[in-house]
Phi, psi and omega in degrees: 000132184261127176261144169282157179295153182311135178085009178248122183243157180230150172226098193248159174068082164256106187278151176159191180270124180223132172053051170094345179279147178290154189301332181266354195243000180229143174232131179237174180211160168217153183240127179269113181277117180276347189224138177256020182222164171088023178270208186257168195285326186223160176299326181292317181294326178294319179292319182287329175289317191280330185302309179304336178270000187237224191287133179290354174282349177272137180305140173274350181224174176080014182287123176219150177289125176257323177222156174208148183198191185296343180279343180139209184226138174261130182239145184226142171211116184059225180268014181254149179225143176230160176237121177255145172249149176260130181275181180291343175264010178079004174272165187249141176227151172270136180237350171194171174182186183195152172241138180233142179251000000 
């Protein structure tokens, strides 16, 4: 059993059509973050840390930032996408994502 860092609760797997994928080809999720501190130094590090504790459908490697703005950063690996937010301490945490086939 893998535990998430203290102060983080999850609500995973909301199926549906997300970000341009067809309704039958994508599965998405969101995570309810109880703390805005204690993440990782970069969005990529947050993705690598998050993936083993989430869906086996998400790639474990190859994550890179494709866009970033004041709302956070979007990371992509293959046909999967994650969104990272920067906390009040400057660290990054994953708050949502999707996989498309």
